C-alpha positions as CSV (number, residue, x, y, z in Angstrom):
1,X,-54.7,68.0,-25.4
2,X,-51.0,67.6,-25.2
3,X,-48.1,65.0,-26.0
4,X,-45.1,65.5,-24.1
5,X,-41.7,63.6,-24.0
6,X,-39.7,63.4,-20.9
7,X,-37.9,61.4,-18.3
8,X,-39.8,60.5,-15.2
9,X,-36.8,62.1,-13.3
10,X,-34.9,65.0,-15.2
11,X,-31.2,63.8,-15.9
12,X,-31.8,60.3,-15.0
13,X,-31.1,58.7,-18.2
14,X,-33.1,56.0,-19.9
15,X,-36.0,55.4,-20.3
16,X,-37.8,58.2,-22.0
17,X,-41.6,58.4,-21.6
18,X,-44.6,59.8,-23.8
19,X,-47.0,61.3,-21.6
20,X,-50.6,61.7,-23.2
21,X,-53.5,64.0,-21.9
22,X,-56.7,64.2,-23.8
23,X,-60.5,64.6,-22.9
24,X,-59.4,64.9,-19.1
25,X,-57.7,61.4,-19.6
26,X,-54.2,60.5,-19.2
27,X,-51.8,57.8,-20.0
28,X,-48.1,57.3,-20.5
29,X,-46.0,55.0,-22.7
30,X,-42.7,53.9,-21.8
31,X,-40.6,54.1,-24.8
32,X,-36.7,53.9,-24.5
33,X,-34.3,56.4,-26.0
34,X,-35.3,60.1,-26.4
35,X,-35.2,59.7,-30.2
36,X,-37.6,56.9,-30.2
37,X,-39.8,58.6,-27.7
38,X,-40.0,61.7,-29.8
39,X,-41.1,59.5,-32.9
40,X,-43.8,57.9,-31.0
41,X,-44.9,61.3,-29.7
42,X,-45.2,62.6,-33.3
43,X,-47.3,59.8,-34.4
44,X,-49.7,60.1,-31.5
45,X,-49.9,64.0,-32.0
46,X,-50.9,63.4,-35.6
47,X,-53.5,60.7,-34.7
48,X,-55.1,63.1,-32.2
49,X,-55.2,65.9,-34.5
50,X,-56.9,63.4,-37.0
51,X,-59.4,62.3,-34.3
52,X,-58.0,58.7,-34.4
53,X,-56.1,58.1,-31.4
54,X,-58.2,56.0,-28.8
55,X,-57.1,56.7,-25.1
56,X,-59.1,53.8,-24.1
57,X,-57.8,51.5,-26.5
58,X,-54.2,52.7,-25.5
59,X,-54.8,52.0,-21.9
60,X,-56.3,48.5,-22.4
61,X,-53.3,47.7,-25.0
62,X,-50.9,49.1,-22.9
63,X,-48.4,46.0,-21.8
64,X,-48.4,45.2,-18.1
65,X,-45.4,46.5,-16.2
66,X,-42.8,43.9,-15.7
67,X,-40.5,43.4,-12.5
68,X,-37.7,45.3,-14.7
69,X,-39.7,48.0,-15.5
70,X,-39.7,49.0,-11.6
71,X,-36.4,47.7,-10.9
72,X,-34.7,50.0,-13.5
73,X,-36.5,52.9,-12.1
74,X,-35.6,51.8,-8.3
75,X,-32.0,51.4,-9.0
76,X,-31.5,54.5,-11.1
77,X,-33.7,56.9,-9.1
78,X,-34.7,55.4,-5.5
79,X,-31.2,53.8,-4.4
80,X,-28.8,56.7,-5.6
81,X,-31.1,59.0,-3.7
82,X,-31.3,57.4,-0.4
83,X,-28.3,54.9,-0.1
84,X,-24.4,55.2,-0.1
85,X,-22.5,54.6,-3.5
86,X,-21.2,51.1,-2.1
87,X,-24.9,50.1,-1.4
88,X,-25.8,51.2,-4.8
89,X,-23.1,49.0,-6.2
90,X,-24.0,46.0,-4.1
91,X,-27.7,46.3,-5.1
92,X,-26.7,46.6,-8.9
93,X,-24.6,43.4,-8.5
94,X,-27.7,41.6,-6.8
95,X,-30.0,42.8,-9.6
96,X,-27.7,41.5,-12.3
97,X,-26.5,38.3,-10.9
98,X,-29.4,36.9,-8.9
99,X,-32.8,38.7,-9.3
100,X,-33.3,39.7,-13.0
101,X,-32.3,36.3,-14.2
102,X,-35.5,34.9,-12.6
103,X,-37.9,37.9,-12.4
104,X,-36.8,40.4,-15.0
105,X,-39.9,39.6,-17.7
106,X,-42.4,38.4,-15.3
107,X,-45.5,40.8,-14.7
108,X,-44.9,42.3,-11.3
109,X,-48.7,42.1,-10.8
110,X,-48.2,38.2,-11.1
111,X,-45.3,37.6,-8.8
112,X,-46.8,36.2,-5.3
113,X,-45.1,35.4,-2.0
114,X,-44.6,31.9,-2.6
115,X,-42.6,32.5,-5.8
116,X,-40.3,34.9,-3.8
117,X,-40.1,32.3,-0.7
118,X,-39.0,29.5,-3.1
119,X,-36.5,31.9,-4.7
120,X,-34.8,33.0,-1.6
121,X,-34.8,29.2,-0.2
122,X,-33.2,28.2,-3.4
123,X,-30.5,30.8,-2.6
124,X,-29.8,29.3,0.7
125,X,-29.7,25.9,-0.6
126,X,-27.0,26.9,-2.9
127,X,-24.7,27.8,-0.2
128,X,-25.1,31.5,-0.2
129,X,-24.8,33.1,3.3
130,X,-27.8,34.4,5.4
131,X,-26.6,38.1,5.1
132,X,-26.2,37.6,1.3
133,X,-29.8,36.3,1.0
134,X,-30.9,38.8,3.4
135,X,-29.5,41.6,0.8
136,X,-31.4,40.0,-2.0
137,X,-34.8,40.0,-0.2
138,X,-34.1,43.8,0.6
139,X,-33.5,44.4,-3.2
140,X,-36.6,42.8,-4.0
141,X,-38.7,44.5,-1.3
142,X,-37.3,47.6,-2.5
143,X,-38.5,47.2,-6.1
144,X,-42.0,45.9,-4.9
145,X,-42.4,49.0,-2.6
146,X,-41.9,51.3,-5.7
147,X,-44.7,49.3,-7.3
148,X,-47.0,49.9,-4.4
149,X,-46.2,53.7,-4.5
150,X,-47.4,53.5,-7.9
151,X,-50.4,51.6,-6.9
152,X,-49.6,48.8,-9.4
153,X,-49.6,46.4,-6.5
154,X,-51.7,46.3,-3.4
155,X,-49.1,44.3,-1.1
156,X,-45.3,43.6,-1.1
157,X,-44.7,39.8,-1.7
158,X,-41.1,39.9,0.0
159,X,-42.4,41.2,3.4
160,X,-42.8,39.2,6.3
161,X,-40.4,36.6,5.0
162,X,-37.5,37.1,7.4
163,X,-38.6,34.2,9.4
164,X,-38.1,31.7,6.8
165,X,-34.1,32.8,6.5
166,X,-33.0,31.3,9.6
167,X,-30.1,33.5,11.0
168,X,-27.3,32.1,12.7
169,X,-26.5,33.2,16.1
170,X,-24.2,36.3,15.7
171,X,-21.3,34.4,17.8
172,X,-21.4,31.7,15.1
173,X,-20.5,34.3,12.4
174,X,-17.2,35.2,13.9
175,X,-13.9,33.6,13.9
176,X,-11.5,35.4,16.2
177,X,-7.9,34.3,16.8
178,X,-6.4,34.0,20.2
179,X,-3.4,35.8,21.4
180,X,-0.9,33.2,20.6
181,X,-2.4,32.8,16.9
182,X,-2.3,36.6,16.6
183,X,1.2,36.9,17.7
184,X,2.1,34.3,15.4
185,X,0.2,35.8,12.5
186,X,2.1,39.3,13.1
187,X,5.7,37.6,13.5
188,X,4.9,35.7,10.1
189,X,3.6,38.8,8.2
190,X,6.6,40.9,9.5
191,X,9.2,38.0,8.3
192,X,7.7,37.3,4.9
193,X,5.6,40.5,4.3
194,X,7.5,43.2,6.0
195,X,5.7,45.9,3.8
196,X,2.3,44.9,5.1
197,X,3.2,44.4,8.6
198,X,2.1,48.1,9.8
199,X,-1.3,47.5,8.0
200,X,-2.0,44.1,9.5
201,X,-0.9,45.2,13.0
202,X,-3.1,48.2,12.7
203,X,-6.4,46.1,11.7
204,X,-5.4,43.8,14.8
205,X,-4.7,46.3,17.4
206,X,-7.6,48.9,16.4
207,X,-10.5,47.0,15.3
208,X,-10.8,49.2,12.0
209,X,-12.4,47.8,9.0
210,X,-10.3,47.1,6.1
211,X,-11.8,49.6,3.7
212,X,-11.3,52.2,6.8
213,X,-7.7,51.3,6.7
214,X,-7.4,52.0,3.1
215,X,-9.1,55.2,3.4
216,X,-6.6,56.5,6.0
217,X,-4.6,59.6,5.4
218,X,-1.6,60.6,7.5
219,X,-3.6,63.8,8.7
220,X,-6.0,61.3,10.4
221,X,-3.3,60.3,12.8
222,X,-2.6,61.9,15.8
223,X,0.7,60.8,17.0
224,X,1.2,63.0,20.3
225,X,-2.1,62.0,21.8
226,X,-2.2,58.5,20.3
227,X,-5.4,58.3,18.4
228,X,-6.9,57.9,14.7
229,X,-9.8,59.9,13.4
230,X,-11.7,57.5,11.1
231,X,-13.3,59.6,8.7
232,X,-13.6,57.5,5.3
233,X,-14.0,54.1,3.9
234,X,-12.3,53.0,0.6
235,X,-14.6,50.2,-0.8
236,X,-14.9,48.7,-4.6
237,X,-12.7,51.7,-6.0
238,X,-14.7,54.5,-4.3
239,X,-14.4,56.7,-1.3
240,X,-17.1,57.1,1.2
241,X,-18.0,57.5,4.8
242,X,-17.4,55.0,7.4
243,X,-20.1,52.1,7.3
244,X,-22.7,53.9,9.8
245,X,-22.2,57.2,8.4
246,X,-20.2,58.8,11.5
247,X,-16.5,59.4,12.1
248,X,-14.8,58.1,15.4
249,X,-11.6,58.3,17.1
250,X,-9.7,54.9,17.5
251,X,-7.2,55.1,20.3
252,X,-3.8,53.4,19.5
253,X,-1.1,51.6,21.6
254,X,2.3,53.2,22.0
255,X,3.7,50.1,20.1
256,X,1.4,50.6,17.0
257,X,1.9,54.6,17.2
258,X,5.9,53.8,16.8
259,X,5.5,51.3,14.3
260,X,3.1,54.0,12.1
261,X,6.2,56.5,12.5
262,X,8.4,54.1,10.9
263,X,5.9,53.3,8.2
264,X,5.6,57.1,7.6
265,X,9.3,57.3,7.2
266,X,9.2,54.5,4.9
267,X,6.1,55.9,2.8
268,X,8.3,59.3,2.6
269,X,11.0,57.4,0.9
270,X,8.6,55.7,-1.5
271,X,6.9,59.1,-2.5
272,X,10.5,60.4,-3.6
273,X,11.2,57.3,-5.3
274,X,8.1,57.6,-7.3
275,X,8.9,61.2,-8.2
276,X,6.0,62.5,-5.8
277,X,8.3,64.8,-4.2
278,X,6.3,64.3,-0.8
279,X,4.7,61.5,1.2
280,X,1.8,59.9,-0.3
281,X,-1.6,61.3,0.8
282,X,-2.8,57.8,2.0
283,X,-1.1,55.9,4.6
284,X,-1.2,52.5,3.0
285,X,-0.6,52.6,-0.9
286,X,0.3,49.9,-3.5
287,X,3.7,50.1,-5.2
288,X,2.8,52.9,-7.3
289,X,1.5,55.1,-4.5
290,X,-2.1,54.4,-5.3
291,X,-5.1,52.7,-3.5
292,X,-4.7,48.9,-2.5
293,X,-7.0,46.5,-3.8
294,X,-8.8,44.4,-0.9
295,X,-9.0,41.3,-3.1
296,X,-5.3,41.3,-4.1
297,X,-4.4,41.8,-0.4
298,X,-6.4,38.8,0.7
299,X,-5.1,36.7,-1.8
300,X,-1.5,37.9,-2.1
301,X,-0.8,38.6,1.5
302,X,-3.4,37.7,4.0
303,X,-4.0,34.2,2.9
304,X,-0.3,33.1,2.4
305,X,0.4,34.4,5.6
306,X,-2.0,32.5,7.3
307,X,-1.0,29.4,5.5
308,X,2.8,30.0,6.2
309,X,1.9,30.6,10.0
310,X,-0.2,27.4,9.9
311,X,-3.0,29.2,11.0
312,X,-6.6,27.9,10.2
313,X,-8.1,30.4,7.3
314,X,-10.0,33.6,8.8
315,X,-11.3,36.6,6.9
316,X,-9.7,39.8,7.3
317,X,-12.7,41.3,9.0
318,X,-12.1,38.5,11.9
319,X,-9.0,40.6,13.0
320,X,-11.8,43.1,13.7
321,X,-13.4,40.5,16.0
322,X,-10.1,39.4,17.2
323,X,-9.5,42.9,18.7
324,X,-12.9,43.0,20.1
325,X,-12.9,39.5,21.7
326,X,-9.2,40.0,23.3
327,X,-10.1,43.4,24.8
328,X,-13.2,42.2,26.3
329,X,-11.6,38.8,27.7
330,X,-9.1,41.2,29.2
331,X,-12.2,42.8,31.1
332,X,-12.2,46.2,29.1
333,X,-15.2,48.4,29.3
334,X,-17.5,47.2,26.8
335,X,-18.9,50.6,26.4
336,X,-15.4,51.7,25.0
337,X,-15.0,48.7,23.0
338,X,-18.3,49.3,21.3
339,X,-17.5,53.0,20.7
340,X,-14.1,52.1,19.1
341,X,-15.6,49.7,16.9
342,X,-18.2,52.3,15.7
343,X,-21.1,50.2,16.6
344,X,-24.3,52.1,16.7
345,X,-24.9,50.8,20.3
346,X,-23.4,48.7,23.2
347,X,-26.1,46.4,22.7
348,X,-25.1,45.3,19.4
349,X,-21.6,44.8,20.7
350,X,-23.0,42.7,23.6
351,X,-25.2,40.8,21.2
352,X,-22.2,39.7,18.9
353,X,-19.5,39.2,21.9
354,X,-21.3,38.4,24.9
355,X,-19.5,34.8,25.0
356,X,-16.2,36.8,25.3
357,X,-17.2,39.0,28.2
358,X,-15.9,37.7,31.4
359,X,-18.6,36.1,33.8
360,X,-20.6,32.6,34.1
361,X,-17.7,31.5,36.0
362,X,-18.0,30.2,39.8
363,X,-15.0,31.9,40.8
364,X,-16.4,35.1,39.9
365,X,-20.0,34.3,41.8
366,X,-18.1,33.0,44.7
367,X,-16.5,36.3,45.3
368,X,-20.2,37.5,46.7
369,X,-19.4,35.5,49.9
370,X,-16.6,38.2,50.8
371,X,-19.0,41.0,50.3
372,X,-22.0,39.7,52.0
373,X,-20.2,37.7,54.6
374,X,-17.0,39.8,55.1
375,X,-16.4,38.3,58.8
376,X,-16.9,34.8,57.8
377,X,-13.7,32.7,58.0
378,X,-15.1,29.6,56.4
379,X,-17.6,29.3,53.7
380,X,-21.1,28.3,54.7
381,X,-22.2,24.5,54.2
382,X,-25.2,22.8,54.5
383,X,-25.6,20.4,57.2
384,X,-25.4,16.7,56.8
385,X,-28.2,14.3,57.2
386,X,-26.5,12.9,60.3
387,X,-26.1,16.4,62.0
388,X,-29.5,17.1,61.3
389,X,-30.9,14.1,63.1
390,X,-28.6,15.0,66.1
391,X,-30.0,18.5,66.3
392,X,-33.5,17.3,66.1
393,X,-32.8,14.7,69.1
394,X,-31.5,17.6,71.4
395,X,-34.6,19.8,70.5
396,X,-36.9,16.7,71.1
């Protein structure tokens, strides 16, 4: 016989549970705070001593678990143990803003595939992007998988629903600038937002993500051999690893190297003016020498620069696509482009950018003639009908 109060995973906050073992039977009661759980445990212990506690009745009267019961454990225990902090915050936002308002109090055993399908389709109809709805589906699936692990449900109603979310072709998700547009944008930033010129140029000439640029330290830059070690990512106020969890080396052009040296001189000056006595640790900082805010930079600098340059609205991330497409259109090796972008495979790079890889042009195919028929002075032509008739007559 025993009554215990504990968390399912030690040190993981709320809720606290009361576990009862009596006559080779076990049950658990989810309570909430530790203090409340201790009160419940004392009451059960007293009933057990008096022989009044009915284990079967407790099991039968035990409320059926809700979606929120499992979502709390999933977000508090499973996600922190298996995902990056930035992913945890993303799932927290998804649960709060999308999932829990609909499924929170529903019994998890009563949620079926049709409900989940209708919910996801409603998000698409509301104008949310495929990627966003995909993340919502992943969030739902994670909670249902946890319920399956506890043998509360036998199937995951969020699985095998990928087909209902019609993904756009990868090329439709990117909006790169042309060389002329990029030149105009950089000239505009240099003229009107000079303090951010080095940042925008770096994003354009390296393909680095904005979070990777914000997490860049001066020690990551090798000015002699002209490369950057991308080691960290700054997203939503937190420093983490790059998106794929791996560091990578990104080559930088002589022009960008010179610009970063100039920016370093200005940063030293800023550091002394702020009383730091030295250069700020990070390459790109706000006016106070602290971390830059991505949304602030997007609104106050990037969008305004696009407007002044009279360029269509694009995302900051499209500068990364601009880097990739310009290099590929220039005939650069796709494996090198993939490596510098930090893609997990060349196939991924090909799937996204294959429309910008040189090819599919008659002029390039025609070069086969000079390879296959090196001694031919004129291209082969098919005989005309008239020529064919004459030849037939001669052979006749």
